[in-house]
PDBQT receptor file of N, H, CA, C and O in Angstrom, charges set to zero:
ATOM      1  N   MET A   1     -12.284  -0.483   0.741  1.00  0.00    +0.000 N 
ATOM      2  CA  MET A   1     -11.840   0.810   0.853  1.00  0.00    +0.000 C 
ATOM      3  C   MET A   1     -11.763   1.561  -0.419  1.00  0.00    +0.000 C 
ATOM      4  O   MET A   1     -11.234   0.988  -1.371  1.00  0.00    +0.000 OA
ATOM      5  N   GLU A   2     -12.222   2.777  -0.574  1.00  0.00    +0.000 N 
ATOM      6  H   GLU A   2     -12.652   3.243   0.200  1.00  0.00    +0.000 HD
ATOM      7  CA  GLU A   2     -12.063   3.608  -1.710  1.00  0.00    +0.000 C 
ATOM      8  C   GLU A   2     -11.300   4.872  -1.574  1.00  0.00    +0.000 C 
ATOM      9  O   GLU A   2     -11.423   5.663  -0.639  1.00  0.00    +0.000 OA
ATOM     10  N   LEU A   3     -10.538   4.988  -2.541  1.00  0.00    +0.000 N 
ATOM     11  H   LEU A   3     -10.439   4.345  -3.300  1.00  0.00    +0.000 HD
ATOM     12  CA  LEU A   3      -9.516   6.139  -2.643  1.00  0.00    +0.000 C 
ATOM     13  C   LEU A   3     -10.031   7.160  -3.780  1.00  0.00    +0.000 C 
ATOM     14  O   LEU A   3     -10.550   6.754  -4.820  1.00  0.00    +0.000 OA
ATOM     15  N   THR A   4      -9.859   8.377  -3.516  1.00  0.00    +0.000 N 
ATOM     16  H   THR A   4      -9.438   8.707  -2.672  1.00  0.00    +0.000 HD
ATOM     17  CA  THR A   4     -10.085   9.220  -4.544  1.00  0.00    +0.000 C 
ATOM     18  C   THR A   4      -8.895   9.350  -5.551  1.00  0.00    +0.000 C 
ATOM     19  O   THR A   4      -7.779   8.888  -5.314  1.00  0.00    +0.000 OA
ATOM     20  N   THR A   5      -9.195   9.947  -6.573  1.00  0.00    +0.000 N 
ATOM     21  H   THR A   5     -10.102  10.323  -6.765  1.00  0.00    +0.000 HD
ATOM     22  CA  THR A   5      -8.002   9.823  -7.692  1.00  0.00    +0.000 C 
ATOM     23  C   THR A   5      -6.780  10.599  -7.215  1.00  0.00    +0.000 C 
ATOM     24  O   THR A   5      -5.660  10.279  -7.614  1.00  0.00    +0.000 OA
ATOM     25  N   ASP A   6      -6.990  11.736  -6.267  1.00  0.00    +0.000 N 
ATOM     26  H   ASP A   6      -7.899  11.996  -5.943  1.00  0.00    +0.000 HD
ATOM     27  CA  ASP A   6      -5.992  12.458  -5.813  1.00  0.00    +0.000 C 
ATOM     28  C   ASP A   6      -5.117  11.604  -4.914  1.00  0.00    +0.000 C 
ATOM     29  O   ASP A   6      -3.886  11.585  -4.945  1.00  0.00    +0.000 OA
ATOM     30  N   GLU A   7      -5.908  10.895  -4.104  1.00  0.00    +0.000 N 
ATOM     31  H   GLU A   7      -6.908  10.910  -4.079  1.00  0.00    +0.000 HD
ATOM     32  CA  GLU A   7      -5.129   9.929  -3.036  1.00  0.00    +0.000 C 
ATOM     33  C   GLU A   7      -4.441   8.833  -3.826  1.00  0.00    +0.000 C 
ATOM     34  O   GLU A   7      -3.352   8.451  -3.397  1.00  0.00    +0.000 OA
ATOM     35  N   GLN A   8      -4.945   8.261  -4.957  1.00  0.00    +0.000 N 
ATOM     36  H   GLN A   8      -5.829   8.572  -5.306  1.00  0.00    +0.000 HD
ATOM     37  CA  GLN A   8      -4.174   7.417  -5.571  1.00  0.00    +0.000 C 
ATOM     38  C   GLN A   8      -3.005   7.899  -6.229  1.00  0.00    +0.000 C 
ATOM     39  O   GLN A   8      -1.970   7.233  -6.257  1.00  0.00    +0.000 OA
ATOM     40  N   VAL A   9      -3.129   9.158  -6.827  1.00  0.00    +0.000 N 
ATOM     41  H   VAL A   9      -3.970   9.698  -6.805  1.00  0.00    +0.000 HD
ATOM     42  CA  VAL A   9      -2.009   9.684  -7.406  1.00  0.00    +0.000 C 
ATOM     43  C   VAL A   9      -0.829   9.929  -6.269  1.00  0.00    +0.000 C 
ATOM     44  O   VAL A   9       0.333   9.605  -6.513  1.00  0.00    +0.000 OA
ATOM     45  N   GLU A  10      -1.191  10.490  -5.086  1.00  0.00    +0.000 N 
ATOM     46  H   GLU A  10      -2.135  10.753  -4.887  1.00  0.00    +0.000 HD
ATOM     47  CA  GLU A  10      -0.274  10.634  -4.016  1.00  0.00    +0.000 C 
ATOM     48  C   GLU A  10       0.520   9.411  -3.671  1.00  0.00    +0.000 C 
ATOM     49  O   GLU A  10       1.747   9.384  -3.576  1.00  0.00    +0.000 OA
ATOM     50  N   LEU A  11      -0.362   8.320  -3.477  1.00  0.00    +0.000 N 
ATOM     51  H   LEU A  11      -1.358   8.342  -3.554  1.00  0.00    +0.000 HD
ATOM     52  CA  LEU A  11       0.268   7.246  -3.009  1.00  0.00    +0.000 C 
ATOM     53  C   LEU A  11       1.070   6.480  -4.095  1.00  0.00    +0.000 C 
ATOM     54  O   LEU A  11       2.056   5.853  -3.709  1.00  0.00    +0.000 OA
ATOM     55  N   ARG A  12       0.749   6.468  -5.409  1.00  0.00    +0.000 N 
ATOM     56  H   ARG A  12      -0.053   6.978  -5.722  1.00  0.00    +0.000 HD
ATOM     57  CA  ARG A  12       1.752   6.107  -6.352  1.00  0.00    +0.000 C 
ATOM     58  C   ARG A  12       3.019   6.960  -6.434  1.00  0.00    +0.000 C 
ATOM     59  O   ARG A  12       4.106   6.460  -6.725  1.00  0.00    +0.000 OA
ATOM     60  N   ALA A  13       2.873   8.095  -6.203  1.00  0.00    +0.000 N 
ATOM     61  H   ALA A  13       1.990   8.500  -5.967  1.00  0.00    +0.000 HD
ATOM     62  CA  ALA A  13       4.057   9.049  -6.209  1.00  0.00    +0.000 C 
ATOM     63  C   ALA A  13       4.910   8.522  -5.151  1.00  0.00    +0.000 C 
ATOM     64  O   ALA A  13       6.091   8.299  -5.420  1.00  0.00    +0.000 OA
ATOM     65  N   LEU A  14       4.440   8.285  -3.927  1.00  0.00    +0.000 N 
ATOM     66  H   LEU A  14       3.481   8.466  -3.708  1.00  0.00    +0.000 HD
ATOM     67  CA  LEU A  14       5.231   7.828  -2.787  1.00  0.00    +0.000 C 
ATOM     68  C   LEU A  14       5.987   6.448  -3.244  1.00  0.00    +0.000 C 
ATOM     69  O   LEU A  14       7.206   6.325  -3.121  1.00  0.00    +0.000 OA
ATOM     70  N   VAL A  15       5.238   5.532  -3.725  1.00  0.00    +0.000 N 
ATOM     71  H   VAL A  15       4.248   5.631  -3.825  1.00  0.00    +0.000 HD
ATOM     72  CA  VAL A  15       5.762   4.222  -4.197  1.00  0.00    +0.000 C 
ATOM     73  C   VAL A  15       6.871   4.533  -5.210  1.00  0.00    +0.000 C 
ATOM     74  O   VAL A  15       7.900   3.877  -5.053  1.00  0.00    +0.000 OA
ATOM     75  N   ASN A  16       6.851   5.364  -6.162  1.00  0.00    +0.000 N 
ATOM     76  H   ASN A  16       6.014   5.897  -6.289  1.00  0.00    +0.000 HD
ATOM     77  CA  ASN A  16       7.783   5.571  -7.127  1.00  0.00    +0.000 C 
ATOM     78  C   ASN A  16       8.875   6.464  -6.939  1.00  0.00    +0.000 C 
ATOM     79  O   ASN A  16       9.701   6.607  -7.842  1.00  0.00    +0.000 OA
ATOM     80  N   ASP A  17       8.978   7.146  -5.745  1.00  0.00    +0.000 N 
ATOM     81  H   ASP A  17       8.308   7.030  -5.012  1.00  0.00    +0.000 HD
ATOM     82  CA  ASP A  17       9.927   8.250  -5.367  1.00  0.00    +0.000 C 
ATOM     83  C   ASP A  17      11.148   7.534  -4.619  1.00  0.00    +0.000 C 
ATOM     84  O   ASP A  17      10.979   7.058  -3.496  1.00  0.00    +0.000 OA
ATOM     85  N   ARG A  18      12.187   7.482  -5.171  1.00  0.00    +0.000 N 
ATOM     86  H   ARG A  18      12.324   7.870  -6.082  1.00  0.00    +0.000 HD
ATOM     87  CA  ARG A  18      13.435   6.963  -4.664  1.00  0.00    +0.000 C 
ATOM     88  C   ARG A  18      13.861   7.547  -3.400  1.00  0.00    +0.000 C 
ATOM     89  O   ARG A  18      14.665   6.883  -2.745  1.00  0.00    +0.000 OA
ATOM     90  N   ASP A  19      13.487   8.621  -2.953  1.00  0.00    +0.000 N 
ATOM     91  H   ASP A  19      12.834   9.160  -3.485  1.00  0.00    +0.000 HD
ATOM     92  CA  ASP A  19      13.825   9.434  -1.682  1.00  0.00    +0.000 C 
ATOM     93  C   ASP A  19      12.862   8.917  -0.629  1.00  0.00    +0.000 C 
ATOM     94  O   ASP A  19      13.171   9.123   0.545  1.00  0.00    +0.000 OA
ATOM     95  N   VAL A  20      11.858   8.342  -0.869  1.00  0.00    +0.000 N 
ATOM     96  H   VAL A  20      11.607   8.175  -1.823  1.00  0.00    +0.000 HD
ATOM     97  CA  VAL A  20      10.945   7.869   0.310  1.00  0.00    +0.000 C 
ATOM     98  C   VAL A  20      11.541   6.624   0.909  1.00  0.00    +0.000 C 
ATOM     99  O   VAL A  20      12.082   5.741   0.244  1.00  0.00    +0.000 OA
ATOM    100  N   PRO A  21      11.395   6.621   2.254  1.00  0.00    +0.000 N 
ATOM    101  CA  PRO A  21      11.816   5.455   2.928  1.00  0.00    +0.000 C 
ATOM    102  C   PRO A  21      11.172   4.120   2.522  1.00  0.00    +0.000 C 
ATOM    103  O   PRO A  21       9.991   4.220   2.191  1.00  0.00    +0.000 OA
ATOM    104  N   ALA A  22      11.686   2.945   2.483  1.00  0.00    +0.000 N 
ATOM    105  H   ALA A  22      12.645   2.863   2.752  1.00  0.00    +0.000 HD
ATOM    106  CA  ALA A  22      11.111   1.740   2.168  1.00  0.00    +0.000 C 
ATOM    107  C   ALA A  22       9.891   1.422   2.728  1.00  0.00    +0.000 C 
ATOM    108  O   ALA A  22       8.968   0.932   2.077  1.00  0.00    +0.000 OA
ATOM    109  N   ASN A  23       9.835   1.724   4.123  1.00  0.00    +0.000 N 
ATOM    110  H   ASN A  23      10.585   2.122   4.652  1.00  0.00    +0.000 HD
ATOM    111  CA  ASN A  23       8.578   1.421   4.962  1.00  0.00    +0.000 C 
ATOM    112  C   ASN A  23       7.386   2.246   4.526  1.00  0.00    +0.000 C 
ATOM    113  O   ASN A  23       6.242   1.795   4.568  1.00  0.00    +0.000 OA
ATOM    114  N   VAL A  24       7.667   3.412   4.124  1.00  0.00    +0.000 N 
ATOM    115  H   VAL A  24       8.597   3.779   4.089  1.00  0.00    +0.000 HD
ATOM    116  CA  VAL A  24       6.707   4.379   3.687  1.00  0.00    +0.000 C 
ATOM    117  C   VAL A  24       6.015   3.940   2.356  1.00  0.00    +0.000 C 
ATOM    118  O   VAL A  24       4.797   3.901   2.182  1.00  0.00    +0.000 OA
ATOM    119  N   ALA A  25       7.068   3.584   1.358  1.00  0.00    +0.000 N 
ATOM    120  H   ALA A  25       8.058   3.616   1.499  1.00  0.00    +0.000 HD
ATOM    121  CA  ALA A  25       6.506   2.885   0.106  1.00  0.00    +0.000 C 
ATOM    122  C   ALA A  25       5.859   1.724   0.240  1.00  0.00    +0.000 C 
ATOM    123  O   ALA A  25       5.024   1.441  -0.619  1.00  0.00    +0.000 OA
ATOM    124  N   THR A  26       6.086   0.881   1.254  1.00  0.00    +0.000 N 
ATOM    125  H   THR A  26       6.764   1.111   1.951  1.00  0.00    +0.000 HD
ATOM    126  CA  THR A  26       5.455  -0.456   1.462  1.00  0.00    +0.000 C 
ATOM    127  C   THR A  26       4.135  -0.126   1.936  1.00  0.00    +0.000 C 
ATOM    128  O   THR A  26       3.177  -0.687   1.405  1.00  0.00    +0.000 OA
ATOM    129  N   ARG A  27       3.954   0.707   2.860  1.00  0.00    +0.000 N 
ATOM    130  H   ARG A  27       4.732   1.163   3.291  1.00  0.00    +0.000 HD
ATOM    131  CA  ARG A  27       2.530   1.064   3.343  1.00  0.00    +0.000 C 
ATOM    132  C   ARG A  27       1.775   1.702   2.360  1.00  0.00    +0.000 C 
ATOM    133  O   ARG A  27       0.547   1.617   2.383  1.00  0.00    +0.000 OA
ATOM    134  N   ALA A  28       2.476   2.450   1.335  1.00  0.00    +0.000 N 
ATOM    135  H   ALA A  28       3.473   2.519   1.316  1.00  0.00    +0.000 HD
ATOM    136  CA  ALA A  28       1.542   3.062   0.272  1.00  0.00    +0.000 C 
ATOM    137  C   ALA A  28       1.055   2.001  -0.653  1.00  0.00    +0.000 C 
ATOM    138  O   ALA A  28      -0.084   2.114  -1.106  1.00  0.00    +0.000 OA
ATOM    139  N   ARG A  29       1.895   0.848  -1.024  1.00  0.00    +0.000 N 
ATOM    140  H   ARG A  29       2.820   0.756  -0.656  1.00  0.00    +0.000 HD
ATOM    141  CA  ARG A  29       1.430  -0.239  -1.751  1.00  0.00    +0.000 C 
ATOM    142  C   ARG A  29       0.404  -0.910  -1.153  1.00  0.00    +0.000 C 
ATOM    143  O   ARG A  29      -0.569  -1.261  -1.819  1.00  0.00    +0.000 OA
ATOM    144  N   ILE A  30       0.499  -1.157   0.132  1.00  0.00    +0.000 N 
ATOM    145  H   ILE A  30       1.290  -0.871   0.673  1.00  0.00    +0.000 HD
ATOM    146  CA  ILE A  30      -0.531  -1.900   0.925  1.00  0.00    +0.000 C 
ATOM    147  C   ILE A  30      -1.789  -1.222   0.747  1.00  0.00    +0.000 C 
ATOM    148  O   ILE A  30      -2.764  -1.937   0.514  1.00  0.00    +0.000 OA
ATOM    149  N   VAL A  31      -1.958   0.108   0.818  1.00  0.00    +0.000 N 
ATOM    150  H   VAL A  31      -1.166   0.688   1.008  1.00  0.00    +0.000 HD
ATOM    151  CA  VAL A  31      -3.174   0.918   0.886  1.00  0.00    +0.000 C 
ATOM    152  C   VAL A  31      -3.669   0.763  -0.584  1.00  0.00    +0.000 C 
ATOM    153  O   VAL A  31      -4.862   0.509  -0.747  1.00  0.00    +0.000 OA
ATOM    154  N   LEU A  32      -2.880   0.891  -1.636  1.00  0.00    +0.000 N 
ATOM    155  H   LEU A  32      -1.910   1.097  -1.504  1.00  0.00    +0.000 HD
ATOM    156  CA  LEU A  32      -3.348   0.745  -2.904  1.00  0.00    +0.000 C 
ATOM    157  C   LEU A  32      -3.825  -0.673  -3.321  1.00  0.00    +0.000 C 
ATOM    158  O   LEU A  32      -4.792  -0.841  -4.064  1.00  0.00    +0.000 OA
ATOM    159  N   TRP A  33      -3.105  -1.654  -2.811  1.00  0.00    +0.000 N 
ATOM    160  H   TRP A  33      -2.320  -1.518  -2.207  1.00  0.00    +0.000 HD
ATOM    161  CA  TRP A  33      -3.618  -3.071  -3.062  1.00  0.00    +0.000 C 
ATOM    162  C   TRP A  33      -5.020  -3.298  -2.462  1.00  0.00    +0.000 C 
ATOM    163  O   TRP A  33      -5.949  -3.837  -3.063  1.00  0.00    +0.000 OA
ATOM    164  N   ARG A  34      -5.061  -2.806  -1.166  1.00  0.00    +0.000 N 
ATOM    165  H   ARG A  34      -4.306  -2.368  -0.677  1.00  0.00    +0.000 HD
ATOM    166  CA  ARG A  34      -6.382  -3.055  -0.498  1.00  0.00    +0.000 C 
ATOM    167  C   ARG A  34      -7.537  -2.260  -1.337  1.00  0.00    +0.000 C 
ATOM    168  O   ARG A  34      -8.657  -2.734  -1.528  1.00  0.00    +0.000 OA
ATOM    169  N   ALA A  35      -7.097  -0.953  -1.824  1.00  0.00    +0.000 N 
ATOM    170  H   ALA A  35      -6.187  -0.567  -1.669  1.00  0.00    +0.000 HD
ATOM    171  CA  ALA A  35      -8.237  -0.293  -2.401  1.00  0.00    +0.000 C 
ATOM    172  C   ALA A  35      -8.536  -1.008  -3.703  1.00  0.00    +0.000 C 
ATOM    173  O   ALA A  35      -9.648  -0.797  -4.187  1.00  0.00    +0.000 OA
ATOM    174  N   GLU A  36      -7.789  -1.746  -4.282  1.00  0.00    +0.000 N 
ATOM    175  H   GLU A  36      -6.886  -1.918  -3.889  1.00  0.00    +0.000 HD
ATOM    176  CA  GLU A  36      -7.984  -2.585  -5.488  1.00  0.00    +0.000 C 
ATOM    177  C   GLU A  36      -8.970  -3.898  -5.131  1.00  0.00    +0.000 C 
ATOM    178  O   GLU A  36      -9.449  -4.621  -6.004  1.00  0.00    +0.000 OA
ATOM    179  N   GLY A  37      -9.165  -4.058  -3.828  1.00  0.00    +0.000 N 
ATOM    180  H   GLY A  37      -8.775  -3.471  -3.119  1.00  0.00    +0.000 HD
ATOM    181  CA  GLY A  37      -9.953  -5.176  -3.460  1.00  0.00    +0.000 C 
ATOM    182  C   GLY A  37      -9.251  -6.399  -3.167  1.00  0.00    +0.000 C 
ATOM    183  O   GLY A  37      -9.933  -7.404  -2.965  1.00  0.00    +0.000 OA
ATOM    184  N   ARG A  38      -8.023  -6.472  -3.113  1.00  0.00    +0.000 N 
ATOM    185  H   ARG A  38      -7.469  -5.656  -3.278  1.00  0.00    +0.000 HD
ATOM    186  CA  ARG A  38      -7.247  -7.712  -2.787  1.00  0.00    +0.000 C 
ATOM    187  C   ARG A  38      -7.390  -7.946  -1.202  1.00  0.00    +0.000 C 
ATOM    188  O   ARG A  38      -7.343  -7.121  -0.290  1.00  0.00    +0.000 OA
ATOM    189  N   GLN A  39      -7.555  -9.155  -1.175  1.00  0.00    +0.000 N 
ATOM    190  H   GLN A  39      -7.593  -9.825  -1.916  1.00  0.00    +0.000 HD
ATOM    191  CA  GLN A  39      -7.587  -9.732   0.467  1.00  0.00    +0.000 C 
ATOM    192  C   GLN A  39      -6.421  -9.523   1.195  1.00  0.00    +0.000 C 
ATOM    193  O   GLN A  39      -5.328  -9.491   0.629  1.00  0.00    +0.000 OA
ATOM    194  N   LYS A  40      -6.562  -9.359   2.547  1.00  0.00    +0.000 N 
ATOM    195  H   LYS A  40      -7.450  -9.384   3.007  1.00  0.00    +0.000 HD
ATOM    196  CA  LYS A  40      -5.578  -8.962   3.483  1.00  0.00    +0.000 C 
ATOM    197  C   LYS A  40      -4.408  -9.929   3.305  1.00  0.00    +0.000 C 
ATOM    198  O   LYS A  40      -3.275  -9.495   3.099  1.00  0.00    +0.000 OA
ATOM    199  N   LYS A  41      -4.668 -11.226   3.381  1.00  0.00    +0.000 N 
ATOM    200  H   LYS A  41      -5.589 -11.579   3.548  1.00  0.00    +0.000 HD
ATOM    201  CA  LYS A  41      -3.671 -12.334   3.346  1.00  0.00    +0.000 C 
ATOM    202  C   LYS A  41      -2.940 -12.201   1.978  1.00  0.00    +0.000 C 
ATOM    203  O   LYS A  41      -1.723 -12.386   1.984  1.00  0.00    +0.000 OA
ATOM    204  N   ASP A  42      -3.513 -11.921   0.896  1.00  0.00    +0.000 N 
ATOM    205  H   ASP A  42      -4.502 -11.770   0.891  1.00  0.00    +0.000 HD
ATOM    206  CA  ASP A  42      -2.686 -11.778  -0.360  1.00  0.00    +0.000 C 
ATOM    207  C   ASP A  42      -1.807 -10.486  -0.337  1.00  0.00    +0.000 C 
ATOM    208  O   ASP A  42      -0.709 -10.427  -0.890  1.00  0.00    +0.000 OA
ATOM    209  N   VAL A  43      -2.412  -9.408   0.382  1.00  0.00    +0.000 N 
ATOM    210  H   VAL A  43      -3.304  -9.456   0.831  1.00  0.00    +0.000 HD
ATOM    211  CA  VAL A  43      -1.651  -8.147   0.457  1.00  0.00    +0.000 C 
ATOM    212  C   VAL A  43      -0.343  -8.363   1.227  1.00  0.00    +0.000 C 
ATOM    213  O   VAL A  43       0.773  -7.981   0.879  1.00  0.00    +0.000 OA
ATOM    214  N   ALA A  44      -0.698  -9.093   2.416  1.00  0.00    +0.000 N 
ATOM    215  H   ALA A  44      -1.605  -9.404   2.699  1.00  0.00    +0.000 HD
ATOM    216  CA  ALA A  44       0.547  -9.482   3.352  1.00  0.00    +0.000 C 
ATOM    217  C   ALA A  44       1.665 -10.277   2.562  1.00  0.00    +0.000 C 
ATOM    218  O   ALA A  44       2.852  -9.954   2.600  1.00  0.00    +0.000 OA
ATOM    219  N   ALA A  45       1.209 -11.262   1.902  1.00  0.00    +0.000 N 
ATOM    220  H   ALA A  45       0.244 -11.524   1.871  1.00  0.00    +0.000 HD
ATOM    221  CA  ALA A  45       2.284 -11.957   1.092  1.00  0.00    +0.000 C 
ATOM    222  C   ALA A  45       3.046 -11.242  -0.074  1.00  0.00    +0.000 C 
ATOM    223  O   ALA A  45       4.203 -11.498  -0.406  1.00  0.00    +0.000 OA
ATOM    224  N   LEU A  46       2.240 -10.324  -0.637  1.00  0.00    +0.000 N 
ATOM    225  H   LEU A  46       1.300 -10.116  -0.368  1.00  0.00    +0.000 HD
ATOM    226  CA  LEU A  46       2.904  -9.482  -1.843  1.00  0.00    +0.000 C 
ATOM    227  C   LEU A  46       3.866  -8.540  -1.106  1.00  0.00    +0.000 C 
ATOM    228  O   LEU A  46       4.965  -8.340  -1.623  1.00  0.00    +0.000 OA
ATOM    229  N   ALA A  47       3.509  -7.857   0.219  1.00  0.00    +0.000 N 
ATOM    230  H   ALA A  47       2.616  -8.019   0.639  1.00  0.00    +0.000 HD
ATOM    231  CA  ALA A  47       4.270  -6.791   0.709  1.00  0.00    +0.000 C 
ATOM    232  C   ALA A  47       5.452  -7.415   1.568  1.00  0.00    +0.000 C 
ATOM    233  O   ALA A  47       6.423  -6.741   1.911  1.00  0.00    +0.000 OA
ATOM    234  N   GLY A  48       5.277  -8.876   1.914  1.00  0.00    +0.000 N 
ATOM    235  H   GLY A  48       4.488  -9.423   1.635  1.00  0.00    +0.000 HD
ATOM    236  CA  GLY A  48       6.289  -9.388   2.787  1.00  0.00    +0.000 C 
ATOM    237  C   GLY A  48       6.156  -8.889   4.230  1.00  0.00    +0.000 C 
ATOM    238  O   GLY A  48       7.126  -8.632   4.943  1.00  0.00    +0.000 OA
ATOM    239  N   VAL A  49       4.968  -8.780   4.573  1.00  0.00    +0.000 N 
ATOM    240  H   VAL A  49       4.180  -8.988   3.994  1.00  0.00    +0.000 HD
ATOM    241  CA  VAL A  49       4.570  -8.332   5.947  1.00  0.00    +0.000 C 
ATOM    242  C   VAL A  49       3.648  -9.205   6.710  1.00  0.00    +0.000 C 
ATOM    243  O   VAL A  49       3.001 -10.022   6.055  1.00  0.00    +0.000 OA
ATOM    244  N   SER A  50       3.502  -9.162   7.889  1.00  0.00    +0.000 N 
ATOM    245  H   SER A  50       4.028  -8.498   8.421  1.00  0.00    +0.000 HD
ATOM    246  CA  SER A  50       2.375  -9.967   8.586  1.00  0.00    +0.000 C 
ATOM    247  C   SER A  50       0.913  -9.467   8.299  1.00  0.00    +0.000 C 
ATOM    248  O   SER A  50       0.706  -8.370   7.781  1.00  0.00    +0.000 OA
ATOM    249  N   ARG A  51      -0.075 -10.319   8.657  1.00  0.00    +0.000 N 
ATOM    250  H   ARG A  51       0.093 -11.211   9.078  1.00  0.00    +0.000 HD
ATOM    251  CA  ARG A  51      -1.401  -9.773   8.248  1.00  0.00    +0.000 C 
ATOM    252  C   ARG A  51      -1.800  -8.717   9.182  1.00  0.00    +0.000 C 
ATOM    253  O   ARG A  51      -2.530  -7.801   8.803  1.00  0.00    +0.000 OA
ATOM    254  N   PRO A  52      -1.288  -8.808  10.585  1.00  0.00    +0.000 N 
ATOM    255  CA  PRO A  52      -1.659  -7.609  11.400  1.00  0.00    +0.000 C 
ATOM    256  C   PRO A  52      -0.965  -6.333  10.927  1.00  0.00    +0.000 C 
ATOM    257  O   PRO A  52      -1.441  -5.235  11.215  1.00  0.00    +0.000 OA
ATOM    258  N   ALA A  53       0.085  -6.451  10.250  1.00  0.00    +0.000 N 
ATOM    259  H   ALA A  53       0.472  -7.343  10.017  1.00  0.00    +0.000 HD
ATOM    260  CA  ALA A  53       0.768  -5.189   9.726  1.00  0.00    +0.000 C 
ATOM    261  C   ALA A  53      -0.133  -4.627   8.696  1.00  0.00    +0.000 C 
ATOM    262  O   ALA A  53      -0.268  -3.406   8.618  1.00  0.00    +0.000 OA
ATOM    263  N   VAL A  54      -0.769  -5.447   7.884  1.00  0.00    +0.000 N 
ATOM    264  H   VAL A  54      -0.659  -6.439   7.948  1.00  0.00    +0.000 HD
ATOM    265  CA  VAL A  54      -1.815  -5.023   6.843  1.00  0.00    +0.000 C 
ATOM    266  C   VAL A  54      -2.941  -4.262   7.533  1.00  0.00    +0.000 C 
ATOM    267  O   VAL A  54      -3.388  -3.230   7.032  1.00  0.00    +0.000 OA
ATOM    268  N   ASP A  55      -3.417  -4.773   8.708  1.00  0.00    +0.000 N 
ATOM    269  H   ASP A  55      -3.054  -5.612   9.115  1.00  0.00    +0.000 HD
ATOM    270  CA  ASP A  55      -4.501  -4.184   9.315  1.00  0.00    +0.000 C 
ATOM    271  C   ASP A  55      -4.191  -2.829   9.937  1.00  0.00    +0.000 C 
ATOM    272  O   ASP A  55      -5.129  -2.079  10.208  1.00  0.00    +0.000 OA
ATOM    273  N   LEU A  56      -2.984  -2.485  10.171  1.00  0.00    +0.000 N 
ATOM    274  H   LEU A  56      -2.223  -3.094   9.951  1.00  0.00    +0.000 HD
ATOM    275  CA  LEU A  56      -2.557  -1.315  10.719  1.00  0.00    +0.000 C 
ATOM    276  C   LEU A  56      -2.606  -0.231   9.660  1.00  0.00    +0.000 C 
ATOM    277  O   LEU A  56      -2.261   0.918   9.937  1.00  0.00    +0.000 OA
TER     278      LEU A  56
């Protein structure tokens, strides 16, 4: 998965915004971690979600 610089900036802003719901911030983290090339099982463990949730 590849993200543009703008997409990365936008996702990081979501992660760091205190007004963003936790589930949205978690999804943003998942996308960023996958874009870094981390394996789905590792991302699931880091995010505290199931592997199918990472697939979504």
